[in-house]
ChimeraX commands (.cxc) that place a marker at each C-alpha (Angstrom):
marker #1 position 72.73,94.50,114.32 radius 0.5
marker #1 position 76.19,93.82,115.78 radius 0.5
marker #1 position 76.54,90.64,113.69 radius 0.5
marker #1 position 75.63,92.58,110.54 radius 0.5
marker #1 position 78.30,95.14,111.38 radius 0.5
marker #1 position 80.89,92.47,112.09 radius 0.5
marker #1 position 80.11,90.64,108.84 radius 0.5
marker #1 position 80.15,93.91,106.89 radius 0.5
marker #1 position 83.55,94.76,108.35 radius 0.5
marker #1 position 84.98,91.44,107.18 radius 0.5
marker #1 position 83.46,92.02,103.73 radius 0.5
marker #1 position 85.08,95.44,103.62 radius 0.5
marker #1 position 88.48,94.11,104.72 radius 0.5
marker #1 position 88.34,91.52,101.95 radius 0.5
marker #1 position 87.02,93.90,99.28 radius 0.5
marker #1 position 89.01,97.07,99.90 radius 0.5
marker #1 position 91.64,96.20,102.54 radius 0.5
marker #1 position 92.30,97.64,105.96 radius 0.5
marker #1 position 93.46,101.08,104.81 radius 0.5
marker #1 position 90.26,101.76,102.85 radius 0.5
marker #1 position 87.90,100.15,105.37 radius 0.5
marker #1 position 86.14,102.93,107.25 radius 0.5
marker #1 position 83.24,103.07,109.66 radius 0.5
marker #1 position 81.24,104.82,106.92 radius 0.5
marker #1 position 82.04,101.99,104.48 radius 0.5
marker #1 position 81.03,99.37,107.03 radius 0.5
marker #1 position 77.77,101.11,107.96 radius 0.5
marker #1 position 76.84,101.30,104.27 radius 0.5
marker #1 position 77.65,97.61,103.70 radius 0.5
marker #1 position 75.65,96.64,106.80 radius 0.5
marker #1 position 72.71,98.82,105.76 radius 0.5
marker #1 position 72.66,100.75,109.04 radius 0.5
marker #1 position 73.08,104.40,109.90 radius 0.5
marker #1 position 76.47,105.71,110.90 radius 0.5
marker #1 position 74.99,106.61,114.30 radius 0.5
marker #1 position 73.86,103.02,114.86 radius 0.5
marker #1 position 77.31,101.77,113.88 radius 0.5
marker #1 position 79.03,104.25,116.23 radius 0.5
marker #1 position 76.70,103.23,119.06 radius 0.5
marker #1 position 78.00,99.65,118.89 radius 0.5
marker #1 position 81.60,100.31,117.84 radius 0.5
marker #1 position 82.82,103.89,118.41 radius 0.5
marker #1 position 86.12,103.51,116.51 radius 0.5
marker #1 position 87.41,101.73,113.44 radius 0.5
marker #1 position 89.99,99.90,115.56 radius 0.5
marker #1 position 87.33,98.51,117.91 radius 0.5
marker #1 position 85.08,97.55,115.00 radius 0.5
marker #1 position 87.82,95.78,113.07 radius 0.5
marker #1 position 89.24,94.05,116.14 radius 0.5
marker #1 position 85.79,92.82,117.17 radius 0.5
marker #1 position 85.04,91.58,113.66 radius 0.5
marker #1 position 88.28,89.64,113.33 radius 0.5
marker #1 position 87.92,88.15,116.83 radius 0.5
marker #1 position 84.38,87.11,115.92 radius 0.5
marker #1 position 85.60,85.62,112.64 radius 0.5
marker #1 position 88.42,83.66,114.28 radius 0.5
marker #1 position 86.02,82.34,116.92 radius 0.5
marker #1 position 83.61,81.20,114.18 radius 0.5
marker #1 position 86.50,79.50,112.41 radius 0.5
marker #1 position 87.49,77.65,115.58 radius 0.5
marker #1 position 83.90,76.59,116.27 radius 0.5
marker #1 position 83.53,75.31,112.69 radius 0.5
marker #1 position 86.68,73.22,113.21 radius 0.5
marker #1 position 85.39,71.87,116.53 radius 0.5
marker #1 position 81.99,70.98,115.07 radius 0.5
marker #1 position 83.42,69.26,111.99 radius 0.5
marker #1 position 86.03,67.41,114.04 radius 0.5
marker #1 position 83.42,66.17,116.53 radius 0.5
marker #1 position 81.41,64.73,113.62 radius 0.5
marker #1 position 84.26,62.59,112.28 radius 0.5
marker #1 position 83.23,58.95,112.01 radius 0.5
marker #1 position 84.69,56.42,114.41 radius 0.5
marker #1 position 87.91,55.04,113.01 radius 0.5
marker #1 position 88.70,58.10,110.87 radius 0.5
marker #1 position 92.32,59.22,110.82 radius 0.5
marker #1 position 91.89,62.18,113.17 radius 0.5
marker #1 position 95.37,63.54,112.47 radius 0.5
marker #1 position 94.99,63.89,108.72 radius 0.5
marker #1 position 91.41,65.08,109.19 radius 0.5
marker #1 position 92.70,67.81,111.52 radius 0.5
marker #1 position 95.13,68.97,108.82 radius 0.5
marker #1 position 92.34,69.10,106.23 radius 0.5
marker #1 position 90.00,70.99,108.56 radius 0.5
marker #1 position 92.73,73.43,109.55 radius 0.5
marker #1 position 93.51,74.03,105.87 radius 0.5
marker #1 position 89.87,74.89,105.20 radius 0.5
marker #1 position 90.15,77.63,107.81 radius 0.5
marker #1 position 93.65,78.79,106.90 radius 0.5
marker #1 position 92.76,79.16,103.23 radius 0.5
marker #1 position 89.44,80.90,103.86 radius 0.5
marker #1 position 88.30,84.50,103.92 radius 0.5
marker #1 position 88.91,84.44,107.68 radius 0.5
marker #1 position 92.65,84.16,107.10 radius 0.5
marker #1 position 92.73,86.94,104.51 radius 0.5
marker #1 position 90.74,89.28,106.76 radius 0.5
marker #1 position 93.15,88.45,109.59 radius 0.5
marker #1 position 96.08,89.10,107.24 radius 0.5
marker #1 position 94.78,92.59,106.46 radius 0.5
marker #1 position 94.70,93.40,110.17 radius 0.5
marker #1 position 98.03,91.74,110.89 radius 0.5
marker #1 position 99.87,93.70,108.19 radius 0.5
marker #1 position 98.28,96.98,109.29 radius 0.5
marker #1 position 99.38,96.30,112.88 radius 0.5
marker #1 position 103.04,96.12,111.85 radius 0.5
marker #1 position 103.32,99.93,111.74 radius 0.5
marker #1 position 100.55,100.90,114.18 radius 0.5
marker #1 position 101.63,100.31,117.81 radius 0.5
marker #1 position 98.11,100.66,119.19 radius 0.5
marker #1 position 96.65,98.26,116.65 radius 0.5
marker #1 position 99.60,95.92,117.19 radius 0.5
marker #1 position 98.75,95.62,120.88 radius 0.5
marker #1 position 95.14,94.75,120.01 radius 0.5
marker #1 position 96.13,92.24,117.32 radius 0.5
marker #1 position 98.67,90.64,119.64 radius 0.5
marker #1 position 95.95,90.11,122.27 radius 0.5
marker #1 position 93.53,88.65,119.70 radius 0.5
marker #1 position 96.25,86.24,118.53 radius 0.5
marker #1 position 97.15,85.28,122.11 radius 0.5
marker #1 position 93.55,84.48,122.98 radius 0.5
marker #1 position 92.97,82.60,119.72 radius 0.5
marker #1 position 96.18,80.61,120.25 radius 0.5
marker #1 position 95.05,79.59,123.74 radius 0.5
marker #1 position 91.69,78.42,122.37 radius 0.5
marker #1 position 93.43,76.42,119.62 radius 0.5
marker #1 position 95.68,74.74,122.21 radius 0.5
marker #1 position 92.65,73.92,124.41 radius 0.5
marker #1 position 90.90,72.40,121.41 radius 0.5
marker #1 position 93.89,70.23,120.51 radius 0.5
marker #1 position 94.22,69.02,124.10 radius 0.5
marker #1 position 90.52,68.16,124.07 radius 0.5
marker #1 position 90.62,66.18,120.82 radius 0.5
marker #1 position 94.05,64.56,121.12 radius 0.5
marker #1 position 95.70,62.89,124.05 radius 0.5
marker #1 position 99.44,63.42,124.40 radius 0.5
marker #1 position 101.47,60.91,122.40 radius 0.5
marker #1 position 104.37,60.88,124.89 radius 0.5
marker #1 position 104.90,62.39,128.30 radius 0.5
marker #1 position 107.14,65.42,128.30 radius 0.5
marker #1 position 107.49,65.75,124.54 radius 0.5
marker #1 position 104.97,68.55,124.19 radius 0.5
marker #1 position 103.84,67.56,120.70 radius 0.5
marker #1 position 100.38,68.93,121.44 radius 0.5
marker #1 position 101.97,72.25,122.29 radius 0.5
marker #1 position 103.86,72.62,119.01 radius 0.5
marker #1 position 101.65,70.69,116.54 radius 0.5
marker #1 position 98.94,73.35,116.11 radius 0.5
marker #1 position 101.47,76.20,116.00 radius 0.5
marker #1 position 103.64,74.40,113.44 radius 0.5
marker #1 position 100.64,73.33,111.34 radius 0.5
marker #1 position 99.02,76.76,111.30 radius 0.5
marker #1 position 102.33,78.48,110.49 radius 0.5
marker #1 position 102.87,76.20,107.50 radius 0.5
marker #1 position 99.30,76.64,106.33 radius 0.5
marker #1 position 99.42,80.41,106.64 radius 0.5
marker #1 position 102.54,80.40,104.49 radius 0.5
marker #1 position 100.76,78.25,101.92 radius 0.5
marker #1 position 97.75,80.58,102.02 radius 0.5
marker #1 position 100.10,83.48,101.24 radius 0.5
marker #1 position 101.48,81.52,98.28 radius 0.5
marker #1 position 97.90,81.03,97.04 radius 0.5
marker #1 position 97.56,84.80,96.68 radius 0.5
marker #1 position 100.04,84.63,93.79 radius 0.5
marker #1 position 99.28,81.19,92.34 radius 0.5
marker #1 position 96.15,79.30,93.36 radius 0.5
marker #1 position 97.14,76.32,91.21 radius 0.5
marker #1 position 100.70,75.87,92.51 radius 0.5
marker #1 position 101.10,72.07,92.88 radius 0.5
marker #1 position 103.57,72.56,95.73 radius 0.5
marker #1 position 100.66,73.61,97.96 radius 0.5
marker #1 position 98.99,70.20,97.64 radius 0.5
marker #1 position 102.36,68.45,98.04 radius 0.5
marker #1 position 103.12,70.45,101.20 radius 0.5
marker #1 position 99.72,69.59,102.67 radius 0.5
marker #1 position 100.28,65.89,101.88 radius 0.5
marker #1 position 103.65,66.07,103.66 radius 0.5
marker #1 position 102.02,67.75,106.67 radius 0.5
marker #1 position 99.33,65.03,106.79 radius 0.5
marker #1 position 102.00,62.33,106.80 radius 0.5
marker #1 position 104.06,64.16,109.39 radius 0.5
marker #1 position 101.05,64.73,111.64 radius 0.5
marker #1 position 99.84,61.18,111.31 radius 0.5
marker #1 position 103.26,59.75,112.13 radius 0.5
marker #1 position 104.54,62.20,114.72 radius 0.5
marker #1 position 101.38,62.42,116.79 radius 0.5
marker #1 position 101.21,58.62,117.11 radius 0.5
marker #1 position 104.73,58.17,118.51 radius 0.5
marker #1 position 104.65,56.34,121.81 radius 0.5
marker link #1:1,2 radius 0.2
marker link #1:2,3 radius 0.2
marker link #1:3,4 radius 0.2
marker link #1:4,5 radius 0.2
marker link #1:5,6 radius 0.2
marker link #1:6,7 radius 0.2
marker link #1:7,8 radius 0.2
marker link #1:8,9 radius 0.2
marker link #1:9,10 radius 0.2
marker link #1:10,11 radius 0.2
marker link #1:11,12 radius 0.2
marker link #1:12,13 radius 0.2
marker link #1:13,14 radius 0.2
marker link #1:14,15 radius 0.2
marker link #1:15,16 radius 0.2
marker link #1:16,17 radius 0.2
marker link #1:17,18 radius 0.2
marker link #1:18,19 radius 0.2
marker link #1:19,20 radius 0.2
marker link #1:20,21 radius 0.2
marker link #1:21,22 radius 0.2
marker link #1:22,23 radius 0.2
marker link #1:23,24 radius 0.2
marker link #1:24,25 radius 0.2
marker link #1:25,26 radius 0.2
marker link #1:26,27 radius 0.2
marker link #1:27,28 radius 0.2
marker link #1:28,29 radius 0.2
marker link #1:29,30 radius 0.2
marker link #1:30,31 radius 0.2
marker link #1:31,32 radius 0.2
marker link #1:32,33 radius 0.2
marker link #1:33,34 radius 0.2
marker link #1:34,35 radius 0.2
marker link #1:35,36 radius 0.2
marker link #1:36,37 radius 0.2
marker link #1:37,38 radius 0.2
marker link #1:38,39 radius 0.2
marker link #1:39,40 radius 0.2
marker link #1:40,41 radius 0.2
marker link #1:41,42 radius 0.2
marker link #1:42,43 radius 0.2
marker link #1:43,44 radius 0.2
marker link #1:44,45 radius 0.2
marker link #1:45,46 radius 0.2
marker link #1:46,47 radius 0.2
marker link #1:47,48 radius 0.2
marker link #1:48,49 radius 0.2
marker link #1:49,50 radius 0.2
marker link #1:50,51 radius 0.2
marker link #1:51,52 radius 0.2
marker link #1:52,53 radius 0.2
marker link #1:53,54 radius 0.2
marker link #1:54,55 radius 0.2
marker link #1:55,56 radius 0.2
marker link #1:56,57 radius 0.2
marker link #1:57,58 radius 0.2
marker link #1:58,59 radius 0.2
marker link #1:59,60 radius 0.2
marker link #1:60,61 radius 0.2
marker link #1:61,62 radius 0.2
marker link #1:62,63 radius 0.2
marker link #1:63,64 radius 0.2
marker link #1:64,65 radius 0.2
marker link #1:65,66 radius 0.2
marker link #1:66,67 radius 0.2
marker link #1:67,68 radius 0.2
marker link #1:68,69 radius 0.2
marker link #1:69,70 radius 0.2
marker link #1:70,71 radius 0.2
marker link #1:71,72 radius 0.2
marker link #1:72,73 radius 0.2
marker link #1:73,74 radius 0.2
marker link #1:74,75 radius 0.2
marker link #1:75,76 radius 0.2
marker link #1:76,77 radius 0.2
marker link #1:77,78 radius 0.2
marker link #1:78,79 radius 0.2
marker link #1:79,80 radius 0.2
marker link #1:80,81 radius 0.2
marker link #1:81,82 radius 0.2
marker link #1:82,83 radius 0.2
marker link #1:83,84 radius 0.2
marker link #1:84,85 radius 0.2
marker link #1:85,86 radius 0.2
marker link #1:86,87 radius 0.2
marker link #1:87,88 radius 0.2
marker link #1:88,89 radius 0.2
marker link #1:89,90 radius 0.2
marker link #1:90,91 radius 0.2
marker link #1:91,92 radius 0.2
marker link #1:92,93 radius 0.2
marker link #1:93,94 radius 0.2
marker link #1:94,95 radius 0.2
marker link #1:95,96 radius 0.2
marker link #1:96,97 radius 0.2
marker link #1:97,98 radius 0.2
marker link #1:98,99 radius 0.2
marker link #1:99,100 radius 0.2
marker link #1:100,101 radius 0.2
marker link #1:101,102 radius 0.2
marker link #1:102,103 radius 0.2
marker link #1:103,104 radius 0.2
marker link #1:104,105 radius 0.2
marker link #1:105,106 radius 0.2
marker link #1:106,107 radius 0.2
marker link #1:107,108 radius 0.2
marker link #1:108,109 radius 0.2
marker link #1:109,110 radius 0.2
marker link #1:110,111 radius 0.2
marker link #1:111,112 radius 0.2
marker link #1:112,113 radius 0.2
marker link #1:113,114 radius 0.2
marker link #1:114,115 radius 0.2
marker link #1:115,116 radius 0.2
marker link #1:116,117 radius 0.2
marker link #1:117,118 radius 0.2
marker link #1:118,119 radius 0.2
marker link #1:119,120 radius 0.2
marker link #1:120,121 radius 0.2
marker link #1:121,122 radius 0.2
marker link #1:122,123 radius 0.2
marker link #1:123,124 radius 0.2
marker link #1:124,125 radius 0.2
marker link #1:125,126 radius 0.2
marker link #1:126,127 radius 0.2
marker link #1:127,128 radius 0.2
marker link #1:128,129 radius 0.2
marker link #1:129,130 radius 0.2
marker link #1:130,131 radius 0.2
marker link #1:131,132 radius 0.2
marker link #1:132,133 radius 0.2
marker link #1:133,134 radius 0.2
marker link #1:134,135 radius 0.2
marker link #1:135,136 radius 0.2
marker link #1:136,137 radius 0.2
marker link #1:137,138 radius 0.2
marker link #1:138,139 radius 0.2
marker link #1:139,140 radius 0.2
marker link #1:140,141 radius 0.2
marker link #1:141,142 radius 0.2
marker link #1:142,143 radius 0.2
marker link #1:143,144 radius 0.2
marker link #1:144,145 radius 0.2
marker link #1:145,146 radius 0.2
marker link #1:146,147 radius 0.2
marker link #1:147,148 radius 0.2
marker link #1:148,149 radius 0.2
marker link #1:149,150 radius 0.2
marker link #1:150,151 radius 0.2
marker link #1:151,152 radius 0.2
marker link #1:152,153 radius 0.2
marker link #1:153,154 radius 0.2
marker link #1:154,155 radius 0.2
marker link #1:155,156 radius 0.2
marker link #1:156,157 radius 0.2
marker link #1:157,158 radius 0.2
marker link #1:158,159 radius 0.2
marker link #1:159,160 radius 0.2
marker link #1:160,161 radius 0.2
marker link #1:161,162 radius 0.2
marker link #1:162,163 radius 0.2
marker link #1:163,164 radius 0.2
marker link #1:164,165 radius 0.2
marker link #1:165,166 radius 0.2
marker link #1:166,167 radius 0.2
marker link #1:167,168 radius 0.2
marker link #1:168,169 radius 0.2
marker link #1:169,170 radius 0.2
marker link #1:170,171 radius 0.2
marker link #1:171,172 radius 0.2
marker link #1:172,173 radius 0.2
marker link #1:173,174 radius 0.2
marker link #1:174,175 radius 0.2
marker link #1:175,176 radius 0.2
marker link #1:176,177 radius 0.2
marker link #1:177,178 radius 0.2
marker link #1:178,179 radius 0.2
marker link #1:179,180 radius 0.2
marker link #1:180,181 radius 0.2
marker link #1:181,182 radius 0.2
marker link #1:182,183 radius 0.2
marker link #1:183,184 radius 0.2
marker link #1:184,185 radius 0.2
marker link #1:185,186 radius 0.2
marker link #1:186,187 radius 0.2
view
């Protein structure tokens, strides 16, 4: 039942946005009673935060699974960019965006969103350290590469809201692939 509620919350965020997402809306989308929904998640904030955390975790696990399945000899750096773009241009990003924007003017929600982002960022860093060995001692490229890549991709995902066919998106991703492939290999 909790998974149905979490999925229904994401659907609601995508369909009607954060402001119009309510516990009543989510319960209806999940096909459960309001009482059942309140039993698992007593407030909208807890429901939305749990759903976005769940969604980000699924996104990270999908990346890890796909990356682990890359064939031997594949360019892991450009593959990482492509896999990250799949996540950054997905419904997961747009659900996260709804929550992020709402947190700008809601101090309580901001604290929750900040903690979700902190935990997700730590997991992303752990994943990069697991899949890539440092190119050079002391440079910290594994510390900045995921942050830089995700920031660029989130900006491109925002651009896609206005123009899904903008050729600069593909050109920017090609530049990021080249940058990642070259910079991460420096010895």
